[in-house]
N, C-alpha and C positions, 0 to 999 in steps of 0.2 A: 380258492374260490371256484367251485365248479358250477354252482348256480346261486343266483341271488335275485330276490324280488326287490328291484330298485325303487319302484313306486307301485302302488296297486295296479295290477294288470300288466306290468312290464317286467317279465322275468328273463334274466339272462341265463342261458343254459349252455355250459361249455363241455358237457359230458360227451357229446358226440362230435361236435365240431367247435373247436375253441381257438383261442389265441394265447399269447403269452399272459394275458390278463388272468387266465386260470391259475397262474402261479402266485397271484397276490394272496398274501396271508393277512390274518388279523393282528392288530395291536391296539391296546387301549391308548397308546400314544402314536397314532398313525402319522405317516409322512405323505399320504396321498388321500384323495377322496374321489368318489364317483360323481360325475356331473352329467346332466342331460342336455343335449343340444338338439335343435331342430334345424335341419338343412333341407330346404325346398320341400317341407312337409314331412320329411322322414326323420324319425327319432334316432338319435345316436347317443350312446353312453361312452364317455371318455374318462380316462384316469387322469386326474389333475394333481400335480405334486403340490404339497403344502409348504415345502422347503426345498432347498437345493439338495441334490443327491449326487453322489459320486458313482462312478462305474463300480459295480459289484455290490452296491447297497441293496438291501431287500426292500421291496415296495410293499407297504402295508396300508390297509384301510381299517376303520373301526366298523366291525360288523354290526355294532349296536345302532348304526345310522341307517340300516337297511330294514325293510319290513320283515324279512325272514329271521331277524335276530330274536324274535319272540320265542323261538324254539331252540335257542342256542345258548350255551353256557361257557363263559370265558374262564380260563385257568392260567392266564399268562403270568400272574404273580407280580405285575408292576404295581407301584404305589397307587396308580390311578385306575387299577383294574375295576371293572364294573361289578365284580363279585367280591371285592375286598371290603373290609369294614369302612375304610376311608374313601373308597372309589366313587366314581360318578354314579 
């Protein structure tokens, strides 16, 4: 995840200066989600786990939950894949 439009007008761009969040990949069966918090009037986006994870587990989010997903095509092949016949 190098850049994502989390909500209209809030784009996270990790191409020039990023964090470990830039290593988050997509899954149609994600184990994490992006959440927006406001702390003293400043917006923060955090990665929130949807389930317990062990050391070494890959952190994934569903790109379909982001605004930029309109221009993105999944090919993960999972049964719930957004591009499969049975997918979401």
